[in-house]
N, C-alpha and C positions, 0 to 999 in steps of 0.2 A: 714343347709343345703346351699353348698357354690353357690356361685350367678352365671350362667352359661358366660363363658368366655366370652368376648365380640368379635365379628369376629370384624375386622381390614380390611379397604376399602383397595381394591386388589392396590396397586401402578402399573399407569400406565406407559409401558417401550417405551419411544421414537422410532421409528425406525432410524435408520442411515441416510437416506436422511433427515429427519424432525430435529434429533438432530445436523447434519452439517449443517443445514440450520439455527437453531437458534444461532449456536457458531457462525457462518459468520455476520448474521446481527449484531450480539453483536459488534465484530470487525469492521464491517462498519459504525456503530454507533458511536465507539472509533474514528476512524479516524474524520470522521464528527465532533464531538466536540473537535477533536486536532486542525481540519483547524480555528474555529471558536477561540478558544484559543490564536491562532499563532495570528489573524488580534488584540486582543485586546490587546495580552503580547508587540507587536510592538509597540504601540504607543504608550509607553514608553520607551524600549531599542531597540538597532539595531538588523533587522535580525540576524546579523553574532554573535552577545551574545546569542540571543532567542536560535539558531540552536545547537550551544554550551550547554549552559546546559540544551538543551533536549536530548543531548548524553552523558553528562555528568551523570544526575539524572537515566537516563534509565540500564547506566553499572552497577551504584552500584545495581542498582535492581536484574542484572545478576550476579553482583558478587560471590553470596551462590553458584550457579552453578558452578561457574570457580570455588572455593575451593572445593565442597564436588565431584567433578567428575575429579579435578585434572587436569587440562585441559591446565594450565600455559597460562599465559598472551598473549601471541604470539601463533600462530599458527604454528606445526612444520613440517607443509609439507601445498604444495598450497599457498606457504606466496607471490608470485607474485599475482598470482589468485586473494587473501586475498585484496592486497594493491589496484589492480584496483578496486575488487568491493567496496573497501572503499573509493575509488577515487569518483567513478562513483555515490555513495550513497550521497556523500555531495554536488556535484557537481548538482543534482537532491534536494537534502533538499534545498542548497541556494537557489536555483533558484524558488521553491516552497516558500520557506517562503516570497522571497520579493513579488511575483507573488501575495501572500494573501493582501501585504497591497496596490495593484494598480486594482485590480480589485474585483468585485464581487462574493461571494462564489459559486455561482451554476453554472456559465461558468466555473471559473474557475476546478467548479470538473470535471465536463462532457469533458473538452479538455482534464484531465489527462490521463482520462478512454480512450485514442487513442494509451496508452503504448502498448497494445495488438497486435496494426497494425503493430505497427514499429518493436515490438518482430517477431513474422511474417518474416517478411524482412529481418531481420537479423537471423534470422535461417536458411531461405534458402541461406544467401549470404555465413555464416560463418560455419554453421552445415550441410549444406548442406542435410536440409530436404527438402522432397517432397512436395509440396502443391496445390494440385488441383484448378480445376476451381472455384470452390463451393467455397473456403474459400478465392479464390485472389477475388472472387465477395461482398463476407464479407467483407473484407477488405477495398475496392473501397467506399463502402456503411458507411463505420467509418469515412473514409476521407470527404465523403460529410456530413456525420452529420458536424465534423469539421468547412468545410466550410459555412453552414446553421449555426452555430455561429458566428463565423467569419465575414462571409459577405464581405472578401476582395475587395476593389474596390467600395464597396458601403458604410461602413465607415472605417475609419482609424484603420490602423490595430496598436494595443496596446502593449505596450514593456509587462505588466502584463500575455498578450496572447502569445508571443514568449517565455517568460521566461516557462510561464504553459508548452507550446510545448519542450521545452529545459529539460524539467523535465522528461516527458516523453520519451524522445531519451535515457536522460542517464540512467533512469528504466528501458527501452529494453533490453538495454544494459547488465546491473545488470543482467539480469534476466537469460539474455543468461549464465553467470556467474554460476549465483546459478544450474543452470541444471549442469553443470560440478560436481559445488561443491556436489554436494545433492548425487553423485555416493558412497563415503564415511566416509561422515560426518553425524552429526546429525542437527537437524534444529537448536534446545539448543544451540550449539558449536558452530553454524556459526553464529548466534546471536549476542553470547559472544564475540566472537573473531573481529566481525565488531564493535561493539561498542568499545571496547577496542584500537581496530585502527585509529578510527574515533576523538575521545576523543581530544589527541593529536593534530593532523590535526585540529579539526574545533576551537583548541584553539588557533591556531597561528594569522586568519583571527580576531577573535575576540576581540585580544589583542589591536587591533588599531581602537578599539570606542570604549573599557571598560569603563564604567562605574558601581560601587555597585551597584544593583541593591536593592530595598528597602522591608522589610520583609516582604509587601505585596505583591510584585511579583517575591519572590524567593517562598512564597507559589503557587503561579500559576505554578510557573516553574517546584518545582517539580510535581506538580499535573500532568505536562504535559509529562514530564519522565515516571511519573507512568503509565498514560494511553497509552501511545506510546509501552510500554512492554507488558502490558496486550494486546493491542490490537495483535500482532504478537503472542503471547501466544492463543489467543482467537481465530487466523487465521488458527497458528499449528493444534489447538483441532480439526478444523471443517475438512479439509482436511488428519485427520487422523479416523476420525471416519465415514467419507462419501469420496464417490468418487468426482473427481475435477467436473466433467459434472455435478453432482447435487448440489454442494454448489456456484460454480461460481457467478450465476446469483443473488443473493441476494448480494452478492459485491454490486449492483445498488442500492440495498437500500439506500447507502450513497448521493445518488444523492436527494431522500426523505426529507432525515435527514437535509441534508446539506440545502437542499433551507428554509425546514419549520426555522432552526435557522440564517439561512440570513434573514428573514424575521420578527422574531422574536425580534432579538436582533442588527438587524441591520437595520432594513426598508428596506431591499432589494427584489425587487420582480422579480424573472425572467419573460425575457420578451418572446414572442409566438414562436421568433424563439431558444434561448434555450432551451425551451421545444422541438421544433420537434427538434433539433440535436441533444439532448441528448439521445430520444429516436432514432432514428438512432445507434449513437454510442452503448446504450447500448445492442440491439438488434442482432449488429454486433459483439460485442465484445462477447456475449452470445453462439452466432453461433461457432465461431472459439473456445472459450472452451471448447465446446463440440466436434466439430472436433478432436482437441486435446487430448482428453482423451479415444475418437476412435480412435485414430490413437496409441495411447499408449496400447490399449488393444490389439487392434490385432498385434502390434510386440510383446509383451509378448506371446500370443499363439502360434506364430511362434516361439520362443525362445522354448516356452515348447515342443513345436511337436518336431525341432531339436534336 
């Protein structure tokens, strides 16, 4: 007699919010690891050169998409907007890379999360978006969290912190350009064009401090580019499978991961001011993300009804 077929254990299907959260946690973990890698590599190479190689290797990773989709090296439309976005990305990245060599990972990461607050203000000024009182309160609370970390007047404001805030501002302006581009451009096309444009831009300043990296450093730089590209793909996947309001809070797992890496790899222990400020910033940014998602839903419903 034939043996009865063994029953397979049922595969547990993840709900969209859970899957989206897992993708976002994976992306945030990659970003935290990248920050630590940048800190380590920058002890051997200039931050200008590290930034160039990070973009170069990421561009190589996205090259198959360019060939497969026949997108071309340079965008056919929105060229001015792409150039502006690339310039903003270059500014943000250079500020961030230099800042990571000047201050601990945890407070730097926390201050970077002020970008949504700057983006809210810029959206009102340049896109005419309507922001109600509760969101303005969240913005104010987020900036208060930044002040808790910086404590101006009580401790000297360091260049590292100023550079991180520069990163946040440049990133916020970049988000405004992305909102325009996503109307008729796919995420992968946007990432590919951005890396293509950034590669020659980042090469120019790197040439002034150029030194050929060792074999070990080349491996680290390649890994940095790979992880950077993967983090973008993870983040894109998170927003594809779930709503922004459901996955955005999990971006802040980066604060926990980066604090752990900072302690284990560099012996950095966040003080109570950094922890308190991080909580304020994270809570405010999560609230803003949820309100923005609700506003987009409402606008979509109104468009459908019309």
